N, C-alpha and C positions, 0 to 999 in steps of 0.2 A: 370249234375251230375258229382261229382269229383271222379275219379278213386282212390281206396284205395292206399295209399303209395305215391300218387303224390300231389304236391302242387296245390291248386286252383289258377285260374287265378287272383282272387281278392288278394290272399296272395302275389302273385308275383308283382302285381301292387302296393300294399301297400309297399312292400320292396323297389321297385324302386322309390317310392315317399318319401322315407326317414323315414318311420316308423321303429322303432327299435324292436317293439313287434307286428308284423303283425297279429299274432293269436288273441291277445286281441283286436286289432283294428277291425278285421273281425267280432268278436262277437258283438262289440259295433255297427257296421254298420248294423248288422242283427236285432237290437232292433226295435220293432214296431214303436216307435216314429220317427225313421229316415227313415221309409219305403218310404216316398215320394221322398227322395233325395238320397237313397242308391246307385243307379246306375248312378248318374249324375257325369260325368267326371269333370265338373267344380268344384264341391265340393272337389273331390280328389286332383285336381291340386292345389286348394287354400290351402288345408291342407298341401300338400307337400311343399308349399312355406314358411311355418312358421318356426320359430326357433326350435320348438319341435312338430312335427305332432301328436305324441301320446298324449302329454299334451293338444294340441288344440282340438283333438277329444273328449277326456274325458271331457274337459270344455264345449264343445258344447252339449254333451249328457246331462250333468247336467243342462245347461241352458234350453234346450228344455223340459226336464222333469219338470223343475220348472215353466214352463208357464201354465197358465190356459188352460183348454182343448180347449176353443174357440179361443185361440191366437197362438197355436203352428203352425198352417198352415200359418198364416200371417208371423211369424218369418222365417220359412223355405223358403217360396216363395220369401220373400224379400232378404233373404240370397243368393238364387240362381240367382235372377234377377238383383240385384244391386251390381255391382263389388266394388264400394267404401265401402259399408257396409261389404261385404264379406272380403275384404282385412283387413279392420280395426278390425272387430270383431275377426276373426280367428287369425290375427296377435297378438292381445292382449292376446287371450287365449293360444297361443303357446309360449308366452314370460313370462306370469305372472300367476302363480298359485294363488297368492293372489287376483288379480283382477277377476280371474275365480270364486273364492269363493264369492267375492262381488256380481257378477252377479247371482250366484246361490241363494244368499239371497235376492237379489233385481232384480228379473227377468225382470222387466220393463225397467231397466236402459240401455238395449241394444239400445233403441231408441236414446240415447244421441249420438250414433255413426252413426245414419241413416242420419242426416242432413249433407248437403254438400254444404252449402253456403260459399261465399268467406269470410264472417266474421268469419266462424268457422275455417278457416285455420290458422289465426293468432290472436287469442283472446288476449285482454289485461286485465288490472285490472277491468275495467268497466264490461266486459263480464263475468268475473269470479264472480264479486259481484252480478250480476243478477242470476248467477247459484246458489249462496249461499243464495239468498234473503229470501227464505222460512224457513231457519233454525231458530229455536227458542230456542234450547237447545243444550247441548253437543252431544247428540246422533244424532239428525237430522243434526247437522253441519257435523258430520263425514260421514253420508250417502251422503250428498250433496258434500262434499269434494272429496270423492272417485268417485262420478259421474263425476266431473270435471277432476279428475286425469285420469279417464278412457279415456277421449277424448285426453288429452295430450299424454298418452302412445300410443294411436292409431296413432296419427300423427307422433310420434317418430318412432315406429317400422315399419311404412309404408314408412318412408323416406320423408314425407311431410315437416318436419322441421329437421334441423341439430342439432348437439349436443348443440351448443351455444344457438340456439332458444329454444330448449327443456329446458335448464337450466333457461333461462329467463322466459319462461312460468311458470315453477315451482315456481320461485320467485314471479311472479305476482299472482299466486294462493295463495301463502303464505301470500302476502300482503292483498289480499281480505279476507283470512281466519282470519288474525289478526284483521281486521276491524270488521268482523262479530262477532268474540269472544268478542271484546270490547263492541260491541253493546249489546250483550247478558248480559255481566257483568253490563253495565250501566242500562239496563232494570231491572235487579234484585236488583239494589241498587240505586234508583233514588236520594235519599238524598246525597249519596256520589258523584254521578255524578254532582249534582248541586253545590257542594262546590269547585270543582277543575277543572283545565285544565290539561289534561294528553296527552302527546305525546309519541308514540312508535317509537324508532329509530332502524331500522334493521341493524345488523352488519354481519360480516362474509360473507358466500356465499349468504345469502338472501339479505343482503345489497348490495353486489356486483352484483346482478342480475344474479347469476350463481349457483342456488341451485340444490342439488341432489334430487332424488326421496325420499330418507329417510335420513334426516339429522337433527341435532339440529338446531333450528332457534334461532340464537343469537340476543338478543335485549338489548337495554338500555331504561329505562323509565325516562322521564323528567316531573316534575309536577310543577304547579304554582297554587296559590289560585285565585279564581275568585275575581272580584272587591268587596272589603268589607269583604272578608272571612279571618278568622284567618289562618296564614300560617301553623302552627303546625297541626291544625285539617284538613286543606286541604291536607297536605302531608299524613296524616294517611288515609284519604279517598282515595287518589290516590293510596296508597299502597294496600288497600283492592281491588280496581278495578284491579290493575296490577296482584295481586296474583290470583284473580278469572280468569282473562284472561289466565294466565299460566295454571291453573288447567283445564279450558275448553279444551285447546289444548292438554295437556300432559296426563291427567288421562286416564286410561283404562276403557272402558265401554263395553256394549254388542256388540258395533260396533268397538271395538278395540280402538286405539289411533290415533291421527293425526301425531304429532311429538312432542318431548320435546321442550319447550321454555326455553332457557338458558340465564339467565341474569348475568352470572358470569364475563362478560367483563366490567361490570360497575366499577366505581371507588371503590377501596378497595376490589373488588371481592365479595366473599361470606360474608366477614366481614362487608361490607358497606351496607348502607340502600338501599332498593330496588328502591326507588324513591327519587330523589334529585331535587332541583330547578336548574334552568339554572346557576345561579350565583355560586351555590355550585359545580356544575360540573366544571365550569371554574376555580374556586379557586383550586380545586384538580389538574386539568391538568397543571395549571401554576406552581404549587409548588411541587407536589409529583409524577406525572406520570412518568413511565419508557418508554423507547423508544418503546418497543413492544406494549404499549398501543396506541401510535400515529400510529404505523403500523396498528393496528386493526381499528383505526378511518379512515383509507384510504377508507374503505368500508361503512362508516356510511351513512344511507339514511332514511329520515323520511317517514314512511309508514302508520301510523295509528294514530287516535286520533286528537288532536288539530293541524291543519295544520300550523297555524302561529307560534305556539310554536316549532313545529318540524323544520320549516325553520330557525327560530331564532337560534336553537341549532346548526344546520349544519353551518350556517353562522359564528357562534362564534368559533366553534372548528376547522374549516378548516384552518385558518391561523396558528394555533398551529401545525397542522399536517405538514405543509410545512416548518416550522421552526425547526423541530425535528433534522435535520442534523446539525444544528448549536449548538446543546447541547454539554456541556463539555464532557459527558460520552458516546457520540454517538458511537465512534469507538469501545470502549470496549463492548458496548451493541450489536453492529453489529457482532463483533467476536463471542459473545456468541450465538447470533441468528443463525449465519451461521453454527453452529454445529448442525447436524441433531439430532432431538430428537427421538432416537431409543431405549433408555435404557428401556422403559416400554414395548417394543414389545418382546414377547417371541421369543427366538432364532429360534424356529421351524417355526415361522410365517413371519420372516422378509423378506424372499425371496418371499413371496406371497403378501406383502403389496403394494397396488396400491398407497396409499396416502403418507405414511411416509417412505417406504423402499427406498433403493438406486435407483435413477432415477425415483422417484415417483412424484405425483402431487405437493406435498409440495415443492419440489425442484424448479419447474417452478414458483409457486406462490411466494415463498420467493424471488427468484432472481428478478422477476418483481417488487415486492413491494419495495425492497431495492433500485433499480434503480429509482423508482418513488420518494422515499424519498430524494435521493441525488440530483436529477435533477429537481424535480417538484417545488422546491422553486423558480426557475427562468424560468420555462416553464409550463404555465397553460394547455397546450395541453395534459400533462401527468396526469391530475387530473381525473382519471377514477377509479371506484371501480371494474371494470370487467377485469379479467386477460387478456383475449385475446384482448380486446380493448386497454388496456394499453400496451400490447406487440406490437401491431401495431403502436401505437403512439411513442413508444421508437424507433422502426425501422424507422419510418418516420422522426424522429428528428435526426437520426444519432447516437443515444445513444447505439443502438444494431445493429450489422451487419444485412443487409436484409436477407442474406442466412441463418444465424443462427436463426433469428426470424422466418423465414418460417419453418425451421425444428422443432423448438420448438412448433410452432402453430400446426403443423401436429401431433406431438407426444402428445401434451396436449389434442387435440381433440380425439385422439384414446383412450388415457387412461381414459378420462372422459366418453367416450362412453362405455368402458368396465365397469366402475364403475356404470353407469346408468343401464346397462342390468343386472349386478349382483344383484343390489338392487331391481330392478323391479320384479324379479322372485318371491320373497316372501315378498316384501316390508319390508325388514329388513335393519337396519343400519349396513353395513359392507363394508370394503375396502379390503377384502381378496379375492384373486383369488381362485376359487374353485379347489379342487384336483381331484374330481371324474370325470370319463370319461364322464358320461351322462351330468353333469353340464358343463363341458368344451365344449362338443359337442353343447349343446344348446346355450352357449355363443358365440362360433365361428359362428354358423349359423345365430344368431341374428345380427351379424356384417357383414353378407354377405359373409362369408368364407365357401364355400359349398363343395369344392373338398375333403379336409381332415381337417374338422373343428378343431379337437383337436390339431393336429400338427401345423396347420396354425395360430390359435389364440395364441398358446404358442410362436411360432416363432415371430409373429408380436409384441406381448407384449414385449418380450425380446429386440427386435430391437428398439422399441420406447423408452423403459426404458434406453437402452444404449445410445441413442441420448441425452436424458435428462441428464443422468449422465455425459456425455462428455461435454455438452454445458452449463450446469447450472452455472458453474463457469467461463467458457470461455467467456461468454457474458459480464462479468464484465471487462475483460482485453483486449479482442481483439480490441474494439474501441480505447483504449489507444494507441495501436500500430498504428492504422489507423490515429490517430491524428498527428503522426510524420512521416507518410509514404506517398508515392504516391498512390492515389486511382484511381480506374477505373472510366471512365466517368459515371456520373449519381449517383455515390455513395456519400453519405453525410458524412462529416468529423465531428468528435467530436471536438468542439471548445476547444481552449487552456484553457479557464476558466472552461469549463465543465470537461475537463480532470483533472484539478487540484482539482476540487470539488470531483470528484470520488476518486482520490488518497487519499485526506484527509479523506474521509469517510471510506476508507479501512485501515487507520492507518499510512499512510506515512506522516511523520512530515515535509519533505522537498519535496513537489510535483514538484517544478521546477527542482530540481536536478534529481528526478526520471525520469521526462520526457526527460531530456538530456541523461540519461543513456539508456533509451529505444531507443532514436533516434540513439545513437552511436552503439547500439547492432543490431538494426533491419533495418537500412536504407541501401539502395543500392539494386543491382540486382544480387548479388552473391549468390551462393548456400549456403554459410555460413549464409548470412542474411535471406535467405528463411527458413533455419532450425531454426534460432533464432525466427523468427516470428511464427513458429509452437510451439516452446517450451515456449516462454515467457508468453502467456496467462495462462498456467497452473502454471508456476513457480511463477508468480505474486500472484496467489491465495495462494500458500503455504507460500510465504513471508508474505502476509497479515494475515496469520493465526498465526504469531509469535508476540513476543513482540517488535521486531525492524525490520519492513519491509525494512526501508531505508538501514540498514546495510546489509541485505540479498541481495538486488538488487546491491548495490555498490560492495559487495564481488563477486557476480556473474559476474559483468562487469570486475573486475580485473582478475578473473580466466580465463574468456573468452579472455581477451586481451593477457594473458600469453600463453594460449594454443590454440588460435584461428587458428593458422596455422598447428596444428597437425591434421592429418587425422582422428584420432580415437576419439577425445574429443566430438564433437557434435554428432557423430554417437553413441557413448556410451550413451549420454543423451537421444537421440531420440529413440534408439532401446532397451535399457535395462530398463525395466519398473521401477525398484526401484531406479536407479541411479539418475535421475533428482530430484525425491522427496527427496531422502536422502541428496543430495547436498543442496537443498533449506532449509531443516531443519537445517543442519549444519551451513550454512552461516548466518542464521538469528537468531541463538540461543545465540550468545555471541561472545566474541573476541578471545578466546583461539584457538578454532578449525580453524576458518578462518586464523588466523595469522600463525598457523602451516602449513596449506594448501598452503598459498600464498608464503611461503618460498620454496616450491617444489610442484608446482601445479599438477605435474604428479601423485601425490598420489590420485587424484580424481578417478583414476581407481579402487581404493579399494571399492568405493561406489557402483560399478556395479557388484561386485562379491558377489553372495549369501552367501559365506562363508567368505567374506573379512573383516567383522567387528568383527569376533571372535578373542580372544587373541591367540597368537601363542605358548606360553609356553617357559620356560627358556632354555631348551635344544636347541630348534630350533633357538631362538634368539642368544644364545651364539655361536652356530655353524656359523651362518651368520656373526656375528660381528668378530669372530676370523678369518674367511676366509678373510674378508675385511681388517683386520689388517695385515694379512700375505702378502697381495698384495701391501701394502703401502711402500713408500721409507723411511719414518722416523716416529718418534713418533707422531709429530704434525699431519702429514697427516693421520696416522693410527687412531688417536683418533678423528679426524674430520670425518672420515668415520663411526666410531662407533657412534658419535653423530648424524650423518645423519640418521642412522638406528633408533636411539632413537627418533628423531623428527618424522619420518614417523610412528613409532609405537605409539607414543603419540597421533598422529592424529587419528590413527585407534581406539585407546581406547576411545578417546574423542568422536569421531563420533559414535561409537557403543553405548556409554553411552547416548548421546543425542537422538539418534534415538530410542533406547529402552525406554527412558523416555518419549518422545513425542508420540511414536507410529506413524504408517503410515496408509494410507487408507486401506491397505491390512492386516496389523498386528497391533493389539491393543497394547497400552503401557504396559510395564512390571509392574505387580502389586506387585511383591515381591521386596520391596525396599532393603531388606537385601541382596538379590542376586546381585542387581546392585552395592551396596557398595563393596561386596566381590570381584566382578568381576574387578572393577577398582583397588582395593587394590592389588590383586594378579598380575594384568597385569602390573601396574606401578612398583611394587616391582621386578618382574621378569626382566623387562626391565632395571631398574637401576642396578640390580645385573649383568646382561649380559654386560652392558656398563662398569661397573667397571672391570669385567673380561677382557674385550677387552683393556681397558686403562692399566691395569697391564701388560698384555702380550706385549703391544706396548712399554711401558717404559722399561721393562726388556730386551726386544730384542734390543732396541736401545742402552742401556748402558752396557749390560753384555752378550748379545748373547742369547743362548738357556737356560742358567740356572743362576739364582741369587745365590750368595754365601750363602744365608740363606733362609730357608723355610719361606714363607710369606702368611698370611691369612688376609682377611678383614671380620670382624664380624659386622653384621648389628645390630643396636640398635634402640630403640624407635619404631616408626611406620615402619621403614624399616625392622627391625627384626620381627615385628608383622604382616608383609604382609598387612599393613593398610595405605600405602602411598596414599596421595592425589596427584593431578596433580602438585601442587606447593611445595610439601614437599622437604626439604633438606634430604640428606642421612646421618643419624646419624650412625657413625661407630666407632669401635675400630680397631687398627692395631696391629697385633701380629706377631713376627718372632721367628725363632729358627735356630741358626747357623748350617750349615751342618758340617759333620764330618771333622775335620782337619782345619776348618776355624777359624781364630782369631775372638774373640767376638767383638772387636772394629771395625774390618773390616766389619763384618756382620751388626753391628749397623749402621755404616756409609752407607752401601748399602741400608738397610731398610729405613733409614731416607731419603736418596736421592729418593728412589722409591715413598715414600709418598709425598714429596714435588713436584716431577715432575707430579705425578698423579693429584694432586690438581690444578696445574698450567694449564695443558693441558685440563682438563675437564671444566675449566671456561674461556678459551680464548675467546675474543670477536669474534663471528662469527654469521651467520644468524640462527644458531641452538641454542635452549635454553640450558643454562649451566646446569651442574649437580654439585650442591654445596655440598661439603663434610664437615660435622660437626663432629669433634672429641672431643667435650667438655665433653662428658660423661666418658672420660678416667680417670684413677687414677690421683688424684691431679688436675683435671680439666685443665684449660688453663695454669696452672703453671707446669704441668707435661710434660714429653716427649711425642711426637706424637705417637711413636711406642715403644713397649717394647718386651722383650723376654717373652716366656711362664713362665720361672722361675721367672722373675721379677714380672709378674702379680701374681704368686702364693705367693711370699714373701709379696707383698703389701696387698693382700686380707687377708692373714693369720694374718698380724700384725696391719694394719691400716684401714681396710675397715669399712665404716660406713653403717648404716642401709639403707640409701637412695641409696647407691651404690648397695647393694644387691637387692633392689627393681628395680633399673634400669636394672640389669642383667636378670630380668625376661623376657626381650624382646630380649636377645642376641641370634643370630643365624648366622652360617657361611654363607657368601654370595659370596665370590670369593677367589681365591688363593688355597693354599695347603689344600686339603680336610682332610687329616690326622691331620694336625696341628689344623684345625678348630674343629675337633671332640675332640681332646685332651683339647682344651680350654673349650669346653662345659662340659667335664667331670670334669674339674677343678672347674667350677663355680656352678655346680648343688648343692653341699652341702650348698653354700652360699644363693642361691635363694630359695631353698626348705629345710630350716634347719630342722634337726631331731627334732621330737617332736613339731615342729612349733615355732612361734615367742614367746618370752617371753613378759610379760606385759610391761616391760620398752621399748622394741622395738616397741610395738603397740602404746604406748603413744607417742613415738618419731615420728612415722609416722603420727599420728593424728596432732601433733604439727606442723610438717612441712607443712602438707596440709592446716591447718588453716592460717599459716603464708603466704603461697603462695596465698591464696584467698584474703588476705588483702593487699598484697604488689604488686602483679604482674598484677592485672587487670588494664588495661590502664585507665588513668584519663579521666573521662567523658563517659566511655563506659557503656552501659546499661547492668547490670549484668544478666538481664533476657533474653538477646539476644546475649550474647557472647558465641560462640559455644565451645570454649576451656576451659576458666576459669569461665564462668558464671554458674549460678544456674542450676544444673542438666545437665551440659554439659559434654564434653568428659573427662575432668579431674576428675570430680565427679565419673563418671561410672568406669573409668579405675583404679583409686586409690582404689575404693571399691572392684573391682575384684582382683586387685593385692594383697590387704590385705588378701583376702580369699586364694589366691594361696600360699602366704608365711606362712599362719597359717596352711593350710591343705594339701599343695602339697606333703609333705613327705608321707602322707598316701593315697592320692587319685591320682593315675597316670594320670587320665584325666585332672587334673589341670596343668600338666607340659606341657604347650604349650605357645607359644609367642603371640597367637592371643586372643584378648579380647573376641570376641563372642564365640569362642570355650571354653575358660576358664569359661565363664558365663554359658554356657550350661552344662559343666561338674559339676560346683558347684550346679546347679539345680538338675542334675541327682544324685548327692551325698547327696541331701536333705539339703544342707547348706543354702538354701533360698527358700521360697515358689514360686510356679509357677507364681503367679501374680507379685511378685516383680521382678522375673527374666525377665518377659515379659516387664515390665515397663522400666527396665534398658536397655534392648536390643533395645526397640523402641526409647528411647532417644538417645542412642549412634548412631544408624543408622541415625536418623534424623539429628543430629548435624554433622555427617560425610558427609551426602548428601548436607547439606547447605554449608559446606566448599568446597566440590567438585564443587557445583553449582556456588559459588562466583568466583572461579578460572575460570570456563568455561565462565561465563558471563563477568567478568571484565578483564580477561587476566592476573591477578596478584592475589597472594594469599591474603586471609583475613579471620579473625575469626568472623566478625560481618556482619550483613545484610547490603547490599548497601544502601546508602542514596539517590542515584539518582532514580527517579520514574520509568524510563524505565528499568534500571538494576534490580530493585526490582521486576518489573512485569515479566522480563525474568526469574529470579530465581524462581518465583512462578510457571511459566509454566513448568520449569524443574522439579519441585517437584510435578507436577500433578494438579495444581490448574488452573481453567479456568480464562479467562480475567475478571478483576474486582474483584478478590478474594484475593488480596494481604493481606487485613485485616484478612481474615480467616487463611491465612498461618501464620501470626505473632501470632494470637490468639492460633492456634494449637501448635505452637512451645512453647509458654509460658506454655500452659496447660500440654503438655507432659513432658517438663523439670521440671515443678513444682512438678509433681508427682514423677519424678525420684529423685529429691532432697529430698523428704520426705523419700524415701527408703534409700538413702545415709545416712541421719541423723540417721536412725535406725541401719543400717548394719555397717556403717563405724565408726560413732561417738558413737554408742551405746546409742543414745538418747531414 
């Protein structure tokens, strides 16, 4: 008798044996049906050894209650007396609620676990076929399938078979099930069966002999007519048989479903015929198939139907699989496939994804399959559809390091075991790690983690996923280093030809040079070489992710050669997580940023600073440049220092732009293209303005000391004044001066002219730093007029001679350097010209339209495609800017928001003032942003400015990547550009030309 308020001894024992609800368990044990075994310690120990003792006990009670009265004693006595049955039955009941439900519906099926012959330990297809032999319809097939599944689950949870053997048995059971389903379908339609030969080819995990408990079974159907039959009618008959087979397995009945049969891996997918002849399959694969389809065929295996036809199919497609790496578009396809397909995973689930998440099963499977495709063409030992077997063969052949392969094998086995146990619980198709504590506890205990199952299973999962995430790309590149390094005794080396094959497959156009670079960087026994061997596998992956891996590797070697002796360089790349990836992105994205970096490699430190890629602002830049100028001995030295700062900051801006455009593993690419354009425009404009201020200070100090005899200002024009400079833009300027009190005007003019001439000279002296070209052609009288005028001279000219195009050009005028008061007075002078009271007259509007039309017909370069010229082409920069500027000149007098030098600001102000509809404003903005980004991208990729898309294929691909298009989507980029600018031109026709 239990004393009130005290726990019973049974309650305490249950708690100690792992029950989470001892009170409920105690009530179940007190049921009359369990009276014969209630006090047997063997039963309690066995329940406590299961993944979920509470679930196991509930399942046992249901099973006992479902037994006929005369059979309950037999079940219980066998349970207590036979340890193998006890472990198997309770193990299954504690791991799978769904199989507990099956046993409750079919209480005699527990006997399937009672046999313990050696043949029962490792059954194959033949044994499973015998287990399914009595099935005559979909319902009886499901019952027989679950009975066989019960035995597999029992061997699995008891540890009789490991995770690979479990997956193989599940695949064998699926094979037997497909054969049984086909037999049922043939029996139901004997006339169809008589007309055709039908073979079922397993794909995916079933084909690879590594199936899950609950997974789609991927298949391809191959059909041929029997001798003398009409091919068309035979294929129709085969299609009916295949469809019936799919329904038998997939449809839900009173006994549930088995698994979906998925035929979407067939040629043309859902749009293609369900059944094709062998010749039709071959014609498709030889002409139309994509690389991923050959990757899928790695796992093809004939499993059911006509065996000779199945073997003929495998023999015919296998050579095509191993030739896939020689296909012209293989590299681009590989780059696309290497990107993890996570877009369709909800953000809340991605960290729980065992299959597709970071460090998931897909990472291991993809890495292994890619290496098989690359090296399997010359090594038949790699021709396996089973992931772990293929991984072992890759390690045995030296294609993957043995230590890396061992770690991946261990991680893959653990992750697959997790997947199996998660699916086994309710026999549902899922790859999500559960969140509930009870589910995690059951999962951890099922994997043998008993001390603190929730914490342990979470920790082990994260550890193994981390191993996969770290190694899944490293295994591509580590053997490449081993191919050019000294190996430990017993290690196998990747041959030179195999190394070249792998580099070609990963996008390297010159694998021989790449191998030389790797040898130069990583050979030797120095600490520097050791760090390089650690860094290079990861860097090579990032290079391969770009449009020009060769340039990335060559640039890295040059930077390493220049900085190799500095103590901080390799330490920065090794220890600062983002620095190495940022450097790889910058070096492989084009010519401009690497050229800037190689002129002063120490700027690589910028890439390791979390705040290092942000623009610094004009005040900060001007302060640094003026300080450098003050320390110099003469004007040339001073301006050289200013240009050095400019070069470093151009690199900072270019690197920030590239990294934001590409994204990194930890930070996605910037989606707001307008923000990227504005950031570059502001940064380059501020940088050029600060450089001009430094050059002006240097020239004045060298020739006149602290003060010039005339006030002097630099007015930015064009894109400079609009804060819209690209990397390669000239600085369009006007120079204005105003003699100081008591200074002769001629002396002031000579001084101002000398300043302009000297500034232009020193800013474009040949040095390692990029020149800053000054363009003053927008001044009054153009090239015929003086380079610099007094404020009064500008006033007189504009009052008497100014033309409408000059007023339009002044819309972009803004002070950039020199005397701030003089700059402000110049702006006051020109405001009435650029924003005329009451707006432009009709004559002026017609003149602007005439000038624009003339420019379109005369200035577009001969042979240029007008649909792809970013500046003068249809819907390009000129179209958008002239349209916005016409609105400014017509309405700026009345709308203060239009009084800005920036195109996008003026366009937004025009929209806010309802001068154009929302859709039109968006169309013009999109076109302007895209054309500007193309110009920026061309400069980044080619290292020199251009207004048209590159003609070189690799440069064009690099531009596409900069603009956010994946590998192989250059055509989409060009189509999008034409579409967006075509729409913009339609708006221009209406708003600018009044069409």
